[in-house]
N, C-alpha and C positions, 0 to 999 in steps of 0.2 A: 492071281496065284494068290490074292489071300483068302478067295473061296477053299485053296488048298490046304487045311492046317501045317500039314507034316508037308509041304513043299515049303510055304511059308516061316518054319521053323529049320528047314534045313538052309534056305537062303541064307538068314540072320545070323547064322552059326556060323555060313561060310563069310557071311563078310564082316564078322566078326573080328572071326581071327587072319582073316589080312588087313584089313583095317580099324585096329580097336580105336584107334583118335578120333572115330569120330561117333562114338557110342561111350555109354555114360561106365565109369570103370566098373561100379557093381553088378553089370550087367555079368561081368564076369560070374556071380554066385547065382545063378539058377533067375529065371524069368519065365513069369504062366501071358499069354496074350489074354486080350483084357477089354475083347468084343472093338465094335467099329466105330468109329468118329457120326453124326450124325452126317445127312446126304448135304452136300454144299448149295449153298444160295447163289454162291460165284462162275461154280463151275459146276451146269449141273448135274446132277448125279455120281459125282467122283465123294467117296468114301473111303479114310484112311484106316486103316488097322490099331487099335492101342496096344503096348504091353505094361508089363507092371516086375516091377524088382519086386523077389525072394527075399532080400536081407531088408529093405525097408519099406516094400511097399510106393517107393516111385513110379507113376506113370510118364510115360513117351507114346511119342504117337511117330510110329513109323511112315515116313512120307516119301513118294516115288520122287525121283531126280527130277520128270522134267515139270514139276506144278513148283514154280514158285514160294517160299511161304508164304502163312495166309493166306493160302487161295488168292493173292493177289493178280494170278493168270496163268498162263503154260508159255514155256521156253521159248517154245516156237512163233508165236504171236509176241513176245516181245524180244529178243534176242536182236536184232536190227537197228529197232529203237534204241537200246541200252550201248549198242558198239558205238551208233553216229556219238553220244553222249560224251567218250571220252575226247569227241572231237568240237564240244561245245556248239551241239546244233539244238537252237534254241528249240525249246519246250513248244512253244508256240507250233513251228514248224514239224515236229513230232508228230502234232493233234492232225496236225493238216493232214498227215501221210496214213499216221497209224491208226487215227481216231483217237475214242475216249477223248480226255481234255488236259489242261497243263496245269491241272492239281497233280491229277493221277500220276504223272511223267514225271514230275516233282518232288512226290512223296516217295514213289518207286529207287530213283535218285537216290537218295537223301536215308533209306531204308538199309544199305548196306554198310553206313556209317555206325551203326549197334554194335556191329561182331566183331570179333577182336581181332584189328588187324593181325598181329604175329601169329594167332592161332589158327586163323582161316588161312594165312599164308604158306606157314611153316607146320608141316605134318610131322615133325622127331625132332626131338632136342638135338641131336646128332648136326641137324642143319641150322640150330644158330648161330649168324658169323659172330666171330672172333673179334673182327672188324669194321666198324661200323663210321660213319660220318653225319656230325648233326650239323646246324646252321635255324638260324631264324628267319621265317619271311614277313618283311610289313606288310601292312593288311588294313584293312578301312574295317568298320564294322556304323553303319551311317556315318558319322563326323566324328569319330570317336577310334585312334590307334589301336590297330590290336598285333600279333606277334604269334605265325604259324613255326612253333619249335617242331621240326623235323627232321625224324631220323631215320639215315637210310645203310645198308647193308645189301653185297649181294642182288644188286640193280634192283633192290627192291624198295617203297617206301615200306618202315616198319613203325613209324608214330608220326603221328600228325591230327595238333590240337590247335586251339587257340590260347593266349595268355592275353588277356589285359595290359601288362607290361611286361619288361625286359630286365628286370632284376631277377635277382637270384631263383627267390621264393618261388615268383609266379614259374618261372621255368623249367625249376626243380620241377611244380605238379605237373606241367605241361610234360616233361619229360618223362615222370615220371608213370604216366599212363601205357609209354614203352615197357618201362621195366616191371610192371606187372603183371603185362599179357606176356611177356616174356617166361617169369617167375612160375606163373603158372600150368605155363610149360614142362620147365627146369626149375627147381627151387636151386639149383646148383649154378650157374646162367651165371657168371659175370663173365663181359667183352674184354679182351685184353687193353684192345687201344679205341679212342677215340677220335678223330679229327676234328677240328675246330678252327675257328678262321680268329682264333686267338680272343674276344669279346668274354669279358671278367666274367660277365652273367653269366653262360655260357658253361667257361670251364669249371665256377663253383658250384654251379647247379647239377653238373654229371659227378664232381666229387663227392658230392653230398650223396648223391645216390648209388658211387661205386668207387667206394674208397682205393682203390688197390687202381683202378681202373690208370691205363697210362695214356698221357692225354698228349696226343700227335699236332704243334702247330700247322697250318695252310701253307704251305710253301707257294701257291697260287694267286692270294689272296695278297701278300706279302710284295710280290713282283706286280701287279695291276693295281696297288697304289704308287707302284714310280710309275707306271705307264698314263695314269691318268695325269704328270703334271709336268710332261713334255710329250701328249702326241702329235701334235706340228711340228717337233724337229725328227723328222722320221728319220734321219743319219743317225742322230744321239739315238734315239730310241733304237734301232736295231742294232746298235752296238753293244746298249745295254743286253737287250734281248740276248745277245750270243753269249753273252758273261753269265747272266744271271743263269742262264738255261746248261750252262756250260759246268757251269757247280754243280745245281743237282743233278746233271748226270754223273755226278761222280760216283767207284764203287765202292769206296767205305769212307768211314769215318775223317780219316787224315786225311785225304785225297780231297773232300769235302772241304774241310778246315783251310787246308791251304788256296784252297781254287777262292772260296768267301774272302780270303787277309787279300789274294791280288786283285780280289775286287775292290777292296775297300782303297789300297794302297791307287787305282787308278781311280775312282774316284774322285779322293782327295787332294789329284791332282789334274783332274780335267777342269775344264773351265765348263760351268752348265749352265743355261738360259736361265734357269730359275734354281734359284736356292734350294725349292724344295723337292727337287728330285736328287742331289746330291745329299738331303738329310734321308731320304726314305732309301736312300742305296746304303747307309750307313747304319739304318735301322738295321734294315734284312740282317745285314752282314750282324751286328751286335746279337741277334736273335740264332747263332749259330748251333749255342749248347741244346737248343730248342730243338730246330729243325735237325741236329746231331743223333737224338733220340731213336727217329726212326729207323735207324740203321740197325739198331738193339730187335727190331721186329720186324721179320722178312716179309712179311704179307699183309702188312701196315697200309692204312691208307696214306700218303704222305701232300695228297693236294686236297682237297673238298669237291673234286672235280662229279662226282656221283651226284652229290649233295644237289649240286648248281643245278649238272642238271634235270636231275628229277624234280627239283625245285620250279626250274622255267616248265614243267607241264601241270604244276598248282597255279603258278603264275600269271599265266595266260588266261587259264579259262578264268581268272578274278579277272580280268583286265577286261575279255569278254562279255563277261556276267556285271562289270558297273562295281564289283566287291560285296559284301555283307549289306542286308539291310533291314534285317529281324533281327534274330535275338542270339546272343553267345551259343546259346544250345543248339538253334539249327546251324549255324555257323561253323561248327563242331563237328556237324556229321556229316556236314557239308564236304567239308576239310576230310575228314575220314571212307567216307563214301568215293569219294577222288585216290585215293590212297589205294583201298581196293581195286577201286576201276583200272586203274594204270597195272594191277600186279597180275592180273586175269587177261586184261585184253590182248587178245593176239596180235606180235609184232610183225611190224614191217616186213613184207615176205624178201623186198630187198635188203635187209640185214639179218637175214637169217643163217646161217651156213648150209653149206649143198646140202649137208651129209643127214641133218634136222630133218626127220617127216613127224607127220600130226603135229596136236597141237604143239605151237611154241609159243610162251607168254611165259614174262619174269619169276611166276611163282612156280609154273613148270621144270624151269631150267636148277631153282632152288635147290626143289625134290627130287626129280631125278624122272620124275612119273607125272602124267593127270590120271584122275576119274575115269573120266569122258574126253573125246574126240571132239565135242561140242564145249567152247570155252565158256557159258553160260553154263549149263549143267555143272562142267565143274565146281564152277563157282561155288554152285546153289549146294551141292556136295558137300563144299569145302564148309563153307558154314554151319554144317552141323552140329548140331548143340554150341551153336552161336560163335563155333570157334574155340570155347573154353572146353579142357576138359574137368570133367564133374566127376 
């Protein structure tokens, strides 16, 4: 195709009209074909064509979607290995089966973290989720404790960084990466609600980033704190579980408040084996106003279940690799890469609905389409311009 300039320009014009998010915005002002790249040493004989925009003279390379960025390899040669990385297959095992060496697979894995997570995953501003959940995963960097502020929405991981502490300022910087990437798609984007577990540092960070956002206290975490105090007394735990979740299922604020009042009255008269059980129940009931806010926002996340489930994906990987061993920069690249791999690798067939066909991954479900039926080719195309709108 690149040998026929007229055919190539026609193809680029059609692609820009259909998917403008993959191109620099100034290409609409006109562009010139600007020659070829030198033949690649990594992929013998491979050449790519370059274009030059009229308005500012910026140069860009038009790369085929079956080639990895920076000529790291062809899609068909690394697709299966990258898919297995999602399931924590060691790099040494990948080397044994697919060749190359351990460092090649390590660098290939971490390279995805250099792209914008939000921009790579979400392709139009109307798909930016209005209701989010956020939490921190505790981890270790060598001997030091670190924290991973993770933002999720629409079953996708949209932010995953590494912070040295869990105070408001460090968490604000960690969650702020998501904010910056989201603003790159839409300057006016502001989420309506964010579900958190109530940690002061988390709430402070989000309020600093979005002053008008509504913080929703996670109901699940309050129940888990109660359950932790009475696991051995199963009969009592079953009674508590029934009453707590019966309150959660109330249809409106009034009914919810009534059920929590009944729960408080029952807890004050019931004889628990541990005083901490009663105190945790009473604390849950005292937060009725914080929980009731959720009824004002129909589509908000009342629990952090989505965040917990997606954090488990990263948590299990950290356990398998014995946490982080290098520096905070490489740790950040690793956790960002895990987020992007989760968003683009195919969902287990057992979880797919019968009516779904073609590529099914969290990113394609969010956007309503995919660029290719091949998951890795879809990811490569999505990382055009490193996921940033320029």
